[in-house]
Backbone as a chain_set.jsonl record, in Angstrom:
{"seq": "XXXXXXXXXXXXXXXXXXXXXXXXXXXXXXXXXXXXXXXXXXXXXXXXXXXXXXXXXXXXXXXXXXXX", "coords": {"N": [[13.184, 11.234, -9.149], [12.477, 13.584, -10.51], [10.684, 13.074, -12.674], [8.372, 12.338, -11.287], [7.8, 14.71, -9.869], [7.377, 16.476, -12.03], [5.064, 15.286, -13.135], [3.289, 15.639, -11.01], [3.03, 18.459, -10.901], [1.997, 18.907, -13.469], [-0.44, 17.578, -13.2], [-1.735, 18.844, -11.147], [-1.315, 18.104, -8.461], [-0.426, 18.411, -5.162], [2.423, 18.586, -2.885], [1.485, 18.299, -0.318], [-0.899, 16.901, -0.83], [0.18, 14.46, -1.723], [1.618, 13.699, 0.544], [-0.493, 13.377, 2.379], [-1.804, 11.211, 1.159], [0.16, 9.167, 1.454], [0.432, 8.997, 4.226], [-2.061, 8.456, 5.274], [-4.35, 6.417, 7.055], [-6.47, 5.349, 5.761], [-5.728, 4.887, 3.167], [-4.98, 2.501, 0.604], [-2.789, -0.194, -0.214], [-1.447, -2.057, -2.876], [0.267, -4.769, -4.225], [1.486, -4.857, -7.41], [1.469, -6.875, -10.428], [3.816, -6.365, -11.775], [5.633, -5.895, -9.831], [5.673, -3.434, -8.677], [4.326, -1.068, -6.283], [1.088, -0.03, -5.674], [-0.509, 2.673, -4.372], [-3.449, 4.018, -3.068], [-5.971, 6.437, -2.304], [-8.473, 6.702, -3.151], [-8.762, 9.099, -4.418], [-6.267, 10.003, -5.263], [-3.47, 8.387, -6.773], [-0.439, 6.721, -6.187], [2.43, 5.311, -7.582], [4.841, 3.114, -6.555], [8.252, 1.994, -6.414], [10.332, -0.569, -5.366], [13.741, -0.595, -4.597], [17.275, -1.4, -4.454], [18.349, 0.652, -2.995], [16.239, 1.734, -1.646], [12.836, 2.837, -1.38], [11.083, 4.294, -4.001], [9.123, 6.883, -5.592], [7.415, 6.36, -8.516], [5.43, 7.486, -10.194], [2.602, 9.76, -10.024], [-0.892, 10.151, -9.994], [-4.287, 11.253, -10.627], [-7.066, 9.448, -9.393], [-8.985, 7.477, -11.599], [-8.247, 8.879, -13.834], [-6.585, 8.491, -16.903], [-3.252, 7.285, -17.313], [-0.624, 8.983, -18.91]], "CA": [[11.996, 11.936, -8.693], [12.045, 14.668, -11.398], [9.485, 12.66, -13.401], [7.246, 12.403, -10.352], [7.486, 16.124, -9.61], [6.786, 17.015, -13.262], [3.694, 14.783, -13.254], [2.48, 16.274, -9.966], [2.738, 19.824, -11.35], [1.13, 18.767, -14.635], [-1.747, 17.054, -12.805], [-2.296, 19.649, -10.065], [-1.224, 17.372, -7.2], [0.552, 19.091, -4.306], [3.214, 17.783, -1.954], [0.576, 17.986, 0.799], [-1.786, 15.82, -1.308], [0.966, 13.225, -1.728], [1.905, 13.368, 1.946], [-1.74, 12.865, 2.949], [-1.995, 9.878, 0.594], [1.114, 8.212, 2.01], [0.304, 8.893, 5.679], [-3.436, 8.162, 5.67], [-4.7, 5.043, 7.416], [-7.507, 4.875, 4.853], [-5.129, 4.543, 1.878], [-4.739, 1.071, 0.416], [-1.611, -0.537, -1.004], [-1.557, -3.327, -3.581], [1.44, -5.151, -5.006], [1.106, -5.143, -8.791], [2.167, -8.021, -11.025], [5.136, -5.927, -12.228], [6.471, -5.699, -8.655], [5.502, -2.082, -8.127], [3.294, -0.93, -5.261], [0.089, 0.992, -6.006], [-1.168, 3.197, -3.172], [-4.57, 4.869, -3.459], [-6.925, 6.862, -1.285], [-9.729, 6.939, -3.855], [-8.644, 10.357, -5.161], [-4.918, 10.084, -5.831], [-2.74, 7.123, -6.826], [1.015, 6.789, -6.319], [3.064, 4.045, -7.929], [6.159, 3.074, -5.934], [9.148, 0.922, -6.837], [11.354, -0.95, -4.397], [15.064, -0.796, -5.194], [18.293, -1.72, -3.456], [18.587, 1.86, -2.188], [15.049, 2.105, -0.881], [11.547, 2.882, -2.05], [10.918, 5.592, -4.636], [7.846, 7.118, -6.263], [7.555, 6.333, -9.965], [4.52, 8.493, -10.735], [1.415, 10.088, -9.237], [-1.984, 10.62, -10.851], [-5.612, 11.272, -9.997], [-7.865, 8.217, -9.588], [-9.946, 7.576, -12.685], [-7.631, 9.524, -14.994], [-5.622, 7.584, -17.537], [-1.848, 7.714, -17.272], [-0.082, 9.239, -20.247]], "C": [[11.612, 13.104, -9.605], [10.792, 14.32, -12.189], [8.253, 12.797, -12.511], [6.828, 13.85, -10.119], [6.841, 16.761, -10.841], [5.337, 16.572, -13.412], [2.778, 15.429, -12.215], [2.08, 17.688, -10.378], [1.741, 19.787, -12.507], [-0.295, 18.396, -14.244], [-2.362, 17.774, -11.607], [-2.322, 18.936, -8.722], [-0.106, 17.998, -6.371], [1.342, 18.094, -3.452], [2.341, 17.384, -0.771], [-0.406, 16.876, 0.419], [-1.061, 14.485, -1.247], [1.265, 12.766, -0.308], [0.668, 12.766, 2.613], [-2.016, 11.443, 2.458], [-1.111, 8.851, 1.289], [0.964, 8.004, 3.511], [-1.079, 8.445, 6.148], [-3.648, 6.679, 5.977], [-5.757, 4.475, 6.474], [-6.977, 4.558, 3.453], [-4.883, 3.041, 1.813], [-3.519, 0.867, -0.481], [-1.792, -1.927, -1.595], [-0.257, -3.56, -4.339], [0.964, -5.531, -6.4], [1.925, -6.31, -9.337], [3.567, -7.653, -11.521], [6.092, -5.631, -11.068], [6.388, -4.315, -8.049], [4.341, -2.076, -7.134], [2.385, 0.228, -5.654], [-0.609, 1.392, -4.719], [-2.239, 4.18, -3.614], [-5.408, 5.246, -2.243], [-8.29, 7.141, -1.904], [-9.733, 8.21, -4.671], [-7.331, 10.431, -5.926], [-4.27, 8.704, -5.757], [-1.25, 7.429, -6.946], [1.518, 5.386, -6.633], [4.494, 4.099, -7.394], [6.94, 1.858, -6.41], [10.179, 0.677, -5.739], [12.668, -1.168, -5.136], [16.042, -1.142, -4.08], [18.552, -0.545, -2.52], [17.398, 2.271, -1.346], [13.798, 2.042, -1.743], [11.428, 4.25, -2.712], [9.599, 5.655, -5.39], [8.098, 7.202, -7.761], [6.701, 7.427, -10.595], [3.338, 8.678, -9.792], [0.345, 10.584, -10.203], [-3.292, 10.585, -10.081], [-6.365, 9.991, -10.364], [-8.859, 8.463, -10.71], [-9.415, 8.266, -13.922], [-6.633, 8.551, -15.593], [-4.222, 8.176, -17.431], [-1.367, 7.905, -18.69], [1.373, 8.899, -20.292]], "O": [[10.488, 13.592, -9.487], [9.92, 15.172, -12.365], [7.22, 13.31, -12.939], [5.641, 14.175, -10.168], [5.868, 17.505, -10.715], [4.475, 17.374, -13.773], [1.622, 15.731, -12.508], [0.922, 18.075, -10.223], [0.766, 20.538, -12.524], [-1.251, 18.843, -14.878], [-3.404, 17.353, -11.104], [-3.243, 19.135, -7.929], [1.031, 18.099, -6.832], [0.974, 16.927, -3.322], [2.441, 16.262, -0.275], [-0.714, 16.011, 1.238], [-1.617, 13.492, -0.777], [1.173, 11.578, -0.001], [0.766, 11.766, 3.325], [-2.411, 10.576, 3.238], [-1.584, 7.781, 1.672], [1.33, 6.946, 4.024], [-1.243, 8.09, 7.315], [-3.181, 5.807, 5.245], [-5.925, 3.259, 6.393], [-7.713, 4.01, 2.632], [-4.616, 2.395, 2.826], [-3.257, 1.659, -1.386], [-2.231, -2.855, -0.915], [0.254, -2.663, -5.01], [0.132, -6.425, -6.553], [2.951, -6.681, -8.766], [4.416, -8.531, -11.672], [7.215, -5.176, -11.282], [6.985, -4.061, -7.002], [3.489, -2.964, -7.148], [2.856, 1.331, -5.933], [-1.225, 0.56, -4.053], [-1.982, 5.066, -4.429], [-5.534, 4.479, -1.288], [-9.157, 7.741, -1.268], [-10.599, 8.398, -5.525], [-7.287, 10.861, -7.078], [-4.489, 7.951, -4.808], [-0.851, 8.299, -7.72], [1.086, 4.405, -6.028], [5.261, 5.002, -7.728], [6.364, 0.829, -6.762], [10.815, 1.61, -5.25], [12.708, -1.837, -6.169], [15.674, -1.171, -2.906], [18.936, -0.744, -1.367], [17.539, 3.075, -0.424], [13.725, 1.283, -2.71], [11.647, 5.269, -2.056], [9.032, 4.632, -5.775], [8.898, 8.018, -8.219], [7.181, 8.2, -11.425], [3.103, 7.873, -8.891], [0.639, 11.347, -11.123], [-3.391, 9.967, -9.021], [-6.302, 9.52, -11.5], [-9.496, 9.515, -10.772], [-10.069, 8.242, -14.964], [-5.915, 7.865, -14.865], [-4.034, 9.392, -17.457], [-1.658, 7.096, -19.571], [2.009, 9.046, -21.336]]}, "num_chains": 1, "name": "protein.A"}
């Protein structure tokens, strides 16, 4: 999760923003071809990865911004 937290700080995304994204009924989730899950609310995107230990957040970015 350090990568995720670093990206959130770098991109001005708060824990509350992420929480709202993950808890909102209006957010959509799509399984990507690489097996990761993309969740978006139209403003913020979170990429999640399923592992044997659970589900973890790979990265977070603002919709429409390219990932670096």
